[in-house]
Each structure stands twice: as structure tokens, then as C-alpha cells.
LOTIVEX-628678 format. One record per residue: x, z, y of N, C-alpha, C in turn. Coordinates in steps of 0.1 Angstrom, whole numbers, padded with zeros to 4 digits, always signed. Example, Ala and Ser with C-alpha at 12.3 -4.5 7.8 and 13.67 -1.06 7.14 Angstrom:
! residues 2
+0132+0078-0057+0123+0078-0045+0132+0078-0033/+0128+0071-0022+0137+0071-0011+0129+0079+0000/
***
This chain:
! residues 331
-0294-0170+0009-0281-0174+0014-0282-0183+0026/-0293-0189+0028-0294-0198+0039-0292-0191+0052/-0299-0180+0054-0297-0172+0066-0283-0166+0067/-0277-0162+0056-0264-0156+0057-0253-0166+0061/-0255-0178+0057-0245-0188+0060-0249-0197+0073/-0260-0193+0080-0264-0201+0091-0254-0200+0103/-0245-0189+0102-0235-0188+0113-0224-0198+0112/-0223-0205+0101-0212-0214+0099-0214-0227+0106/-0217-0227+0119-0217-0239+0127-0204-0239+0135/-0200-0251+0140-0186-0252+0145-0182-0241+0155/-0192-0237+0164-0188-0228+0174-0185-0214+0169/-0188-0211+0156-0185-0198+0151-0176-0199+0139/-0172-0210+0135-0163-0212+0123-0150-0204+0125/-0145-0204+0138-0133-0197+0141-0134-0182+0139/-0146-0177+0143-0149-0162+0142-0148-0159+0127/-0154-0167+0118-0153-0165+0104-0139-0164+0099/-0131-0174+0103-0117-0175+0098-0109-0163+0103/-0109-0160+0116-0100-0149+0121-0104-0135+0116/-0117-0133+0113-0121-0120+0108-0116-0118+0094/-0116-0128+0086-0112-0127+0072-0097-0130+0069/-0091-0138+0078-0077-0141+0077-0070-0139+0090/-0070-0126+0095-0065-0123+0108-0049-0125+0108/-0044-0128+0120-0029-0129+0121-0023-0116+0120/-0010-0116+0119-0002-0103+0118-0005-0094+0129/-0008-0081+0126-0011-0072+0137+0001-0070+0147/-0003-0068+0160+0007-0066+0170+0007-0052+0175/-0001-0043+0168-0002-0029+0171-0001-0021+0158/+0005-0009+0159+0006-0001+0147+0002+0014+0151/+0000+0022+0141-0004+0036+0143+0008+0043+0150/+0020+0038+0149+0031+0045+0156+0030+0044+0171/+0021+0036+0176+0018+0035+0190+0007+0044+0195/+0002+0052+0186-0008+0061+0191-0001+0071+0200/-0007+0074+0211+0000+0084+0221-0001+0098+0216/+0006+0107+0222+0005+0121+0219-0010+0126+0222/-0016+0131+0212-0030+0136+0214-0032+0151+0215/-0021+0158+0217-0022+0172+0218-0032+0177+0228/-0040+0186+0224-0051+0191+0233-0064+0183+0232/-0064+0172+0225-0076+0164+0223-0084+0169+0211/-0097+0168+0212-0106+0172+0201-0114+0159+0196/-0114+0157+0183-0119+0144+0178-0128+0148+0166/-0139+0139+0165-0147+0140+0152-0146+0126+0146/-0143+0126+0133-0144+0114+0125-0154+0116+0114/-0165+0109+0114-0175+0111+0103-0171+0104+0091/-0175+0110+0079-0171+0104+0066-0156+0103+0064/-0149+0114+0068-0135+0114+0068-0129+0120+0056/-0136+0121+0045-0131+0127+0033-0124+0116+0024/-0126+0103+0028-0120+0093+0020-0119+0080+0028/-0112+0070+0023-0111+0057+0029-0106+0056+0043/-0113+0048+0051-0109+0046+0065-0110+0058+0073/-0121+0067+0070-0122+0079+0078-0111+0089+0075/-0107+0090+0063-0096+0100+0059-0083+0095+0066/-0080+0083+0064-0067+0078+0070-0067+0078+0085/-0079+0076+0091-0080+0077+0106-0078+0091+0110/-0084+0100+0103-0083+0115+0107-0069+0119+0105/-0062+0115+0094-0048+0119+0092-0039+0114+0103/-0041+0101+0107-0033+0095+0118-0035+0103+0131/-0047+0106+0134-0050+0113+0146-0044+0127+0146/-0045+0134+0135-0039+0148+0134-0024+0147+0135/-0018+0137+0129-0003+0136+0129+0002+0133+0143/-0007+0129+0152-0004+0126+0166-0009+0137+0175/-0012+0149+0169-0015+0161+0177-0029+0165+0180/-0039+0157+0175-0053+0160+0178-0058+0170+0168/-0068+0178+0173-0076+0186+0164-0088+0177+0159/-0089+0175+0146-0098+0165+0141-0108+0172+0132/-0121+0170+0135-0132+0175+0127-0135+0164+0117/-0134+0168+0104-0137+0159+0093-0151+0162+0088/-0160+0152+0089-0174+0155+0084-0175+0148+0070/-0183+0155+0062-0185+0150+0049-0199+0157+0044/-0204+0151+0033-0217+0155+0029-0217+0168+0020/-0205+0172+0017-0203+0185+0009-0190+0191+0011/-0189+0204+0009-0176+0211+0010-0166+0206-0001/-0172+0202-0013-0164+0198-0024-0156+0185-0020/-0162+0177-0011-0156+0164-0007-0148+0166+0006/-0152+0175+0015-0146+0176+0028-0134+0185+0028/-0135+0197+0021-0124+0207+0022-0111+0202+0016/-0111+0195+0005-0098+0190+0000-0091+0180+0010/-0099+0172+0016-0094+0163+0026-0087+0170+0038/-0094+0181+0042-0089+0189+0053-0076+0195+0049/-0076+0201+0037-0064+0208+0032-0052+0198+0031/-0055+0186+0026-0044+0176+0025-0039+0172+0039/-0048+0169+0048-0043+0165+0061-0035+0176+0068/-0039+0189+0067-0032+0200+0073-0018+0201+0066/-0017+0199+0053-0004+0200+0046+0005+0189+0051/+0000+0177+0053+0008+0166+0057+0013+0167+0071/+0004+0173+0080+0008+0176+0094+0020+0186+0094/+0018+0197+0086+0028+0207+0085+0041+0202+0080/+0041+0192+0071+0053+0187+0064+0060+0176+0073/+0052+0171+0083+0058+0160+0091+0070+0164+0098/+0080+0156+0099+0093+0159+0106+0093+0153+0120/+0084+0145+0123+0083+0139+0137+0069+0141+0142/+0068+0140+0155+0055+0141+0162+0051+0155+0166/+0040+0156+0174+0036+0169+0178+0031+0178+0166/+0033+0191+0168+0029+0200+0157+0015+0206+0160/+0008+0202+0170-0005+0208+0174-0016+0202+0166/-0014+0191+0158-0025+0185+0151-0030+0194+0139/-0043+0193+0137-0049+0200+0126-0063+0194+0123/-0068+0197+0111-0081+0192+0107-0090+0204+0104/-0103+0202+0106-0113+0213+0103-0125+0206+0097/-0132+0213+0089-0143+0207+0082-0156+0209+0089/-0165+0199+0090-0178+0200+0096-0188+0194+0086/-0197+0202+0080-0206+0196+0071-0217+0188+0078/-0220+0176+0073-0230+0168+0079-0235+0158+0069/-0248+0157+0067-0254+0146+0059-0261+0137+0068/-0256+0125+0070-0263+0116+0080-0277+0111+0075/-0279+0114+0062-0292+0110+0057-0303+0120+0060/-0299+0131+0066-0308+0142+0069-0307+0146+0084/-0317+0143+0092-0315+0145+0106-0314+0160+0110/-0320+0168+0102-0318+0183+0105-0303+0187+0103/-0297+0181+0093-0283+0184+0090-0275+0178+0102/-0278+0166+0107-0271+0161+0118-0272+0170+0130/-0284+0175+0133-0286+0184+0144-0278+0197+0142/-0278+0202+0130-0270+0214+0127-0255+0212+0129/-0250+0201+0125-0236+0198+0127-0233+0197+0142/-0241+0190+0150-0239+0189+0164-0239+0203+0171/-0248+0211+0167-0249+0225+0172-0237+0233+0169/-0233+0232+0156-0221+0239+0152-0209+0235+0159/-0207+0222+0161-0195+0217+0168-0196+0222+0183/-0207+0221+0189-0208+0226+0204-0206+0241+0205/-0209+0248+0195-0207+0263+0195-0192+0266+0194/-0185+0257+0188-0170+0260+0185-0161+0254+0196/-0165+0243+0202-0156+0235+0210-0163+0233+0224/-0154+0232+0234-0159+0229+0248-0156+0215+0252/-0150+0207+0244-0147+0193+0247-0148+0185+0235/-0150+0172+0237-0149+0162+0226-0144+0149+0233/-0132+0145+0229-0125+0134+0235-0128+0121+0228/-0129+0121+0215-0132+0109+0207-0142+0112+0196/-0152+0104+0195-0162+0105+0184-0160+0091+0177/-0157+0092+0164-0155+0080+0156-0166+0080+0146/-0176+0072+0148-0188+0070+0139-0183+0061+0128/-0177+0067+0118-0171+0059+0107-0179+0059+0094/-0187+0069+0091-0194+0071+0079-0204+0060+0077/-0206+0056+0064-0217+0046+0062-0219+0044+0047/-0229+0037+0044-0232+0033+0030-0235+0018+0029/-0231+0012+0018-0232-0002+0016-0238-0006+0003/-0250-0012+0003-0256-0018-0008-0258-0008-0020/-0265+0004-0018-0267+0013-0028-0277+0007-0038/-0280+0014-0049-0289+0009-0059-0303+0006-0052/-0309-0005-0056-0321-0010-0050-0332+0001-0052/-0339+0004-0041-0350+0014-0041-0346+0027-0036/-0333+0029-0033-0328+0042-0028-0334+0044-0014/-0340+0056-0012-0346+0060+0000-0338+0071+0007/-0339+0072+0020-0333+0083+0027-0343+0095+0027/-0338+0106+0031-0347+0118+0032-0358+0116+0042/-0356+0107+0051-0366+0104+0062-0376+0094+0056/-0374+0088+0045-0382+0078+0039-0379+0064+0044/-0369+0063+0053-0365+0050+0058-0356+0043+0048/-0354+0030+0049-0344+0023+0042-0331+0030+0044/-0324+0033+0033-0313+0042+0033-0301+0037+0041/-0298+0024+0041-0287+0019+0048-0289+0020+0063/-0301+0018+0068-0304+0019+0082-0304+0034+0086/-0309+0042+0077-0309+0057+0081-0295+0062+0082/-0287+0059+0073-0273+0065+0073-0264+0058+0082/-0265+0045+0083-0255+0037+0091-0259+0036+0106/-0272+0038+0109-0277+0036+0123-0283+0049+0129/-0294+0053+0123-0302+0064+0129-0294+0077+0129/-0287+0081+0118-0279+0093+0118-0269+0093+0128/-0260+0083+0129-0250+0082+0139-0256+0082+0154/-0267+0075+0155-0273+0075+0169-0277+0089+0173/-0284+0097+0164-0288+0110+0167-0276+0119+0169/-0266+0118+0161-0254+0126+0163-0247+0124+0177/-0246+0111+0180-0240+0107+0193-0249+0112+0204/-0261+0110+0203-0271+0114+0214-0270+0129+0216/-0269+0137+0206-0268+0152+0207-0254+0156+0213/-0244+0148+0211-0231+0152+0216-0228+0146+0230/-0238+0138+0236-0235+0132+0249-0232+0142+0260/-0238+0154+0260-0235+0163+0271-0220+0168+0271/-0215+0170+0259-0201+0175+0258-0192+0163+0260/-0196+0151+0256-0187+0139+0259-0187+0137+0274/-0198+0138+0281-0198+0136+0295-0190+0146+0302/-0191+0159+0298-0183+0170+0304-0168+0167+0302/-0165+0163+0290-0150+0160+0288-0146+0148+0296/-0154+0138+0298-0150+0127+0306-0148+0131+0321/-0156+0140+0325-0155+0145+0339-0143+0153+0342/-0137+0159+0331-0125+0168+0333-0113+0162+0327/-0113+0149+0324-0101+0143+0317-0097+0131+0324/-0085+0126+0320-0080+0113+0326-0090+0102+0323/-0093+0094+0333-0103+0083+0332-0100+0074+0320/-0110+0071+0313-0109+0061+0302-0105+0067+0289/-0103+0080+0288-0099+0086+0275-0110+0092+0266/-0122+0092+0271-0133+0098+0263-0140+0086+0257/-0140+0085+0244-0145+0073+0238-0154+0076+0225/-0163+0067+0223-0172+0066+0211-0169+0053+0204/-0164+0054+0192-0161+0042+0184-0171+0041+0173/-0177+0030+0172-0187+0028+0161-0183+0017+0152/-0183+0019+0139-0179+0009+0130-0190-0001+0127/-0188-0013+0132-0197-0024+0128-0191-0031+0116/-0193-0044+0115-0188-0051+0104-0190-0066+0106/-0181-0074+0102-0183-0089+0102-0196-0092+0094/-0199-0084+0085-0211-0086+0076-0224-0088+0085/-0223-0084+0097-0235-0085+0106-0240-0099+0106/-0232-0109+0103-0236-0123+0103-0248-0125+0094/-0250-0117+0083-0260-0119+0074-0273-0112+0077/-0275-0106+0089-0287-0100+0093-0299-0110+0092/-0311-0106+0090-0322-0115+0089-0325-0121+0103/-0334-0132+0103-0338-0138+0115-0343-0127+0125/-0339-0128+0137-0343-0118+0147-0334-0107+0148/-0324-0106+0139-0314-0096+0139-0317-0083+0133/-0326-0075+0140-0331-0062+0135-0346-0061+0135/-0351-0060+0123-0366-0060+0122-0371-0045+0119/-0373-0038+0130-0376-0024+0129-0390-0022+0121/-0398-0032+0121-0411-0030+0114-0410-0035+0100/-0398-0040+0095-0396-0045+0082-0383-0041+0076/-0379-0028+0078-0366-0024+0074-0363-0025+0059/-0374-0025+0051-0372-0026+0036-0372-0040+0031/-0375-0050+0040-0375-0064+0035-0362-0070+0034/-0361-0081+0027-0348-0088+0025-0340-0082+0014/-0328-0089+0011-0319-0085+0001-0311-0072+0005/-0305-0066-0004-0296-0054-0001-0286-0058+0009/-0280-0070+0007-0270-0074+0017-0275-0077+0031/-0287-0083+0031-0293-0085+0044-0296-0072+0051/-0300-0062+0044-0303-0049+0050-0291-0042+0054/-0280-0044+0047-0267-0038+0051-0263-0045+0064/-0263-0058+0064-0259-0066+0075-0268-0062+0088/-0280-0060+0086-0289-0056+0097-0285-0043+0102/-0281-0033+0094-0276-0020+0099-0264-0021+0107/-0255-0030+0102-0242-0032+0110-0244-0039+0123/-0253-0048+0124-0256-0055+0136-0263-0044+0146/-0272-0036+0140-0278-0025+0148-0267-0016+0154/-0257-0013+0146-0246-0004+0151-0239-0010+0163/-0237-0023+0162-0230-0030+0173-0239-0031+0186/-0252-0032+0183-0262-0033+0195-0263-0020+0202/-0264-0009+0194-0265+0004+0201-0252+0009+0207/-0241+0004+0202-0228+0007+0208-0227+0001+0222/-0232-0011+0223-0232-0018+0235-0242-0012+0245/-0253-0008+0240-0263-0001+0249-0258+0012+0253/-0251+0019+0245-0245+0032+0249-0235+0030+0261/-0228+0019+0260-0219+0015+0271-0226+0012+0283/-0237+0005+0282-0246+0001+0293-0251+0014+0301/-0255+0024+0293-0261+0036+0298-0251+0046+0303/-0239+0047+0297-0230+0058+0299-0216+0055+0303/-0212+0043+0305-0199+0040+0310-0197+0046+0324/-0207+0045+0332-0205+0051+0346-0204+0066+0345/-0207+0072+0334-0205+0087+0332-0192+0090+0326/-0184+0079+0324-0170+0081+0319-0168+0079+0305/-0178+0075+0297-0177+0073+0283-0174+0058+0280/-0164+0055+0272-0161+0042+0268-0167+0040+0253/-0176+0031+0252-0182+0028+0239-0178+0015+0233/-0172+0014+0221-0167+0002+0215-0171+0001+0201/-0176-0011+0196-0178-0013+0182-0167-0021+0176/-0163-0018+0164-0152-0024+0158-0155-0029+0144/-0149-0040+0140-0149-0045+0126-0136-0041+0120/-0136-0033+0110-0123-0029+0104-0116-0040+0096/-0124-0051+0092-0119-0061+0083-0125-0060+0069/-0121-0069+0061-0126-0069+0047-0117-0060+0039/-0120-0047+0038-0111-0037+0033-0115-0032+0019/-0105-0028+0011-0107-0022-0002-0110-0008+0000/-0123-0004+0000-0127+0010+0001-0138+0013-0009/-0142+0026-0010-0153+0030-0019-0166+0024-0016/-0168+0018-0004-0181+0012+0000-0185+0002-0010/-0175-0004-0017-0178-0015-0026-0183-0010-0040/-0183+0003-0042-0185+0007-0056-0199+0005-0061/-0209+0002-0052-0222+0000-0057-0224-0015-0060/-0215-0024-0057-0217-0038-0060-0218-0040-0076/-0228-0047-0080-0230-0049-0094-0229-0064-0097/-0233-0073-0088-0233-0087-0091-0220-0093-0090/-0217-0103-0097-0204-0110-0096-0202-0117-0083/-0212-0123-0078-0211-0130-0065-0219-0123-0054/-0213-0121-0043-0219-0117-0031-0213-0125-0020/-0219-0125-0008-0213-0133+0003-0199-0130+0006/-0194-0118+0002-0180-0114+0005-0171-0115-0007/-0176-0118-0019-0167-0118-0031-0155-0126-0029/-0156-0138-0023-0145-0147-0022-0135-0144-0011/-0137-0134-0003-0129-0131+0008-0117-0122+0004/-0106-0124+0011-0094-0115+0009-0098-0101+0013/-0094-0091+0005-0096-0077+0008-0082-0071+0012/-0082-0064+0023-0070-0058+0028-0069-0043+0025/-0057-0037+0025-0056-0022+0022-0062-0014+0034/-0065-0002+0031-0070+0007+0041-0060+0009+0053/-0047+0009+0050-0037+0011+0060-0039+0000+0071/-0044-0012+0067-0047-0022+0077-0061-0020+0084/-0070-0015+0076-0084-0014+0081-0085-0003+0092/-0076+0006+0092-0077+0017+0103-0072+0012+0116/-0065+0001+0117-0058-0003+0129-0068-0005+0141/-0078-0012+0138-0087-0016+0150-0094-0004+0155/-0099+0005+0146-0107+0017+0151-0097+0027+0158/-0085+0028+0153-0076+0037+0160-0071+0031+0173/-0069+0018+0174-0065+0012+0186-0076+0014+0197/-0088+0012+0193-0100+0013+0202-0101+0028+0206/-0098+0037+0198-0100+0051+0200-0089+0057+0209/-0076+0052+0208-0065+0059+0214-0057+0051+0224/-0057+0038+0223-0047+0030+0231-0049+0031+0246/-0039+0034+0254-0040+0034+0268-0043+0020+0274/-0042+0010+0266-0046-0004+0271-0061-0006+0272/-0068+0003+0265-0083+0002+0266-0087+0009+0279/-0096+0002+0287-0101+0007+0299-0116+0006+0299/-0122+0011+0310-0137+0010+0312-0142-0004+0311/-0133-0014+0314-0137-0028+0314-0140-0032+0299/-0134-0025+0290-0136-0028+0276-0149-0021+0270/-0155-0012+0277-0167-0006+0272-0178-0016+0269/-0184-0015+0257-0194-0024+0253-0189-0036+0245/-0176-0037+0244-0170-0048+0237-0169-0046+0222/-0166-0056+0215-0165-0057+0201-0150-0060+0197/-0144-0053+0189-0130-0055+0185-0129-0059+0170/-0121-0069+0167-0120-0074+0153-0106-0071+0148/-0103-0074+0135-0090-0072+0130-0080-0082+0137/-0068-0077+0140-0064-0064+0140-0062-0059+0154/-0070-0050+0159-0069-0045+0172-0069-0056+0183/-0079-0065+0181-0080-0076+0190-0095-0077+0195/-0097-0080+0207-0110-0082+0212-0116-0094+0206/-0129-0093+0201-0135-0104+0194-0149-0107+0200/-0156-0115+0193-0169-0119+0197-0179-0118+0185/-0190-0111+0187-0200-0110+0176-0204-0124+0172/-0207-0126+0159-0212-0139+0154-0226-0141+0158/-0234-0130+0158-0248-0131+0161-0251-0129+0176/-0260-0138+0181-0263-0136+0195-0271-0124+0198/-0278-0119+0188-0286-0106+0190-0278-0094+0194/-0265-0095+0191-0256-0083+0194-0256-0081+0209/-0259-0092+0217-0258-0091+0231-0272-0092+0238/-0283-0089+0230-0296-0090+0235-0301-0077+0241/-0302-0076+0254-0306-0064+0261-0320-0059+0257/-0329-0068+0255-0343-0065+0251-0343-0058+0238/-0336-0064+0228-0335-0058+0215-0328-0044+0215/-0317-0043+0224-0310-0031+0225-0319-0020+0230/-0327-0022+0240-0337-0012+0245-0347-0009+0235/-0352-0018+0228-0361-0016+0217-0355-0007+0206/-0343-0010+0202-0336-0002+0192-0334+0012+0197/-0329+0014+0209-0326+0027+0214-0339+0036+0215/-0350+0030+0220-0363+0037+0221-0368+0040+0207/-0366+0031+0197-0371+0034+0184-0363+0046+0178/-0350+0046+0180-0342+0058+0175-0346+0071+0181/-0349+0070+0194-0353+0082+0201-0367+0087+0196/-0375+0078+0193-0389+0081+0187-0387+0088+0173/-0377+0083+0165-0375+0089+0152-0370+0104+0154/-0361+0106+0165-0357+0119+0168-0369+0128+0171/-0377+0123+0180-0389+0131+0184-0398+0135+0172/-0400+0125+0163-0408+0128+0152-0402+0138+0142/-0388+0139+0143-0381+0149+0135-0380+0163+0142/-0386+0163+0154-0386+0176+0162-0373+0179+0168/-0365+0168+0171-0352+0170+0177-0352+0164+0191/-0347+0172+0200-0346+0168+0214-0332+0169+0219/-0328+0159+0227-0314+0159+0232-0313+0167+0245/
***
């Protein structure tokens, strides 16, 4: 707990407060612009934040690819979204959902999903890296043999994004400036990452919560590095904290007390605000690329200094690319 609570020094106490007790939102999903003609991917969109985000985007005209680890999970979500779009009495009628199978725990599945998408579509306006896992049973390993939270929350999304960069860049070059975006879900839980932030040589060490926090900090780091490398190519990359939300991510929790137990949990309808704002708002510009947004739809500041460490960012990026190479995947 000492490491997890070390952020509670005066300069960061305000970050702790506003992340967990944010003021009333000044933005709503009703302000999402018409997205007709836009193509979007939302990972892990069969439930929770991903599902509600995909639904909102489709209701505003976008063609949304819903990724899930199985047809049994993904197809019902797609059918429900399409039914709700058809029944809507307001908004554009061009919105629709489509299923895209992907298991972020399996890099070959990630590659297959990227290949399938590129075979079907010629553009990608918004990529929302929403899927993730939080504190699974101790000892759970990924198919790569890596600590599963880091594999699913960091490496899988990195590889997926990396493989989709050519179509993202092409879309940016043929679209209105500032509308091609990659949104990556971080978390305020990043405060609990171990000393040094991300320990690539010790991914299995520490508590389950520390490893989850490490993965979320890594998401924020690579989102900022993506902005550093590709904003000039027209891609806006933003990491977001959805807030302390009641979702299925909590279902693995077994202990009575965790660092988040005492915090207020908000409904999913609130949790989607920040990621949808970052993904769609005309107020977002290239100047916001690389930034971190907190609840609700407000520019924030990471609690951990490592989130802004360019040396660590380069190290993480190169480590992820090496994992790709070892898996026989080239971008």
C-alpha cells in the first residue's frame, strides 16, 4: 500500500479528488456530431463502456466494428445496436454495427482482425482501444506467456494499433484535419504502478493491483508516444480515464478491501463521456494529441511522472515492437 498511496502528496491530492468526485459534466452524448460516413472500431464492445460507446457512435451515424473474443459475445451486441439504430426516431440512419472477432490475448488473432478489417474497409476514422482485463485470478497467463493484464491491456492494443496505422494515416490524409483519432483507455488506477512505473523485466512481480496499475500507466505512455510519432501524420492520440465505473471489470475482485473499494462508483452512462468526447468532439484539435483526459470530458494531468517520461516511452515502444517481431508479425 505504501507505493500505491505515495501519490497522496499535496501537489497531487487535487488529482485524486477530481478523478473520484468529478464535477457535473458539461458535455453529453447529445453533442456528438453527425458521424455519417465515418468508420470506427471499438474493442471489447460487447459489454460495458465499449458497448455503450459503440451504440452512441452508431446512433450518430457511424459504421462501428464491435470486437469481442467470441461470436457468442459479439453478435448479440451487434444485433442489439442495429435494432436500436433502426428504432431511433432522431439522428442519422446511416449508423450500423458489424462484428470483428479478436482476442487481444493472442497476437495472431490480433493480426487476423487487423487484416480482416483492412480487407473490408478503406478508411478508419476512430480507433477506440477500450477492451481490457482487471485483476484476474492470480497466476493467469496470456497465450504469449506474459503477465495477462499487460498482454491484454497493453501489448494487444499496441499491436492492433500498429497494424492499423497505414489505414489511419490514409484516412487522416483524405479527411478533415483533426478527425482521425486513436483513443486509449487509461485509468486513474495508474497511480498504483510500482516504482519506476513500468518494469518490463519484472512484469509478474508485485500485487495484482500493482500489475493492473502498471498496465494502465503503460497505456497512457504509449498513447503519448503514438502522438509524438504520428500527430504530424494527422493522427490525434489521446488517453482517457473513464472514472470509477460500475462495469464487469470488477467481477474478479475477491478481497473486501482494495485501493478502490472506498471510492464512489458511477454508472456506465457517465463512464462513456470522456472517451466519446475525446473521440468525436470538434473541440479536440491536434494540440490535444498526447494529452490525458479525466472525468468528465476534461483535460487532466497524470498522477505519475512516468507518464511523461520520453525515455520510458521509447523503451516501451521498442519492447512492444520486439514482441511483435518474436511473434512473426511485421507492420
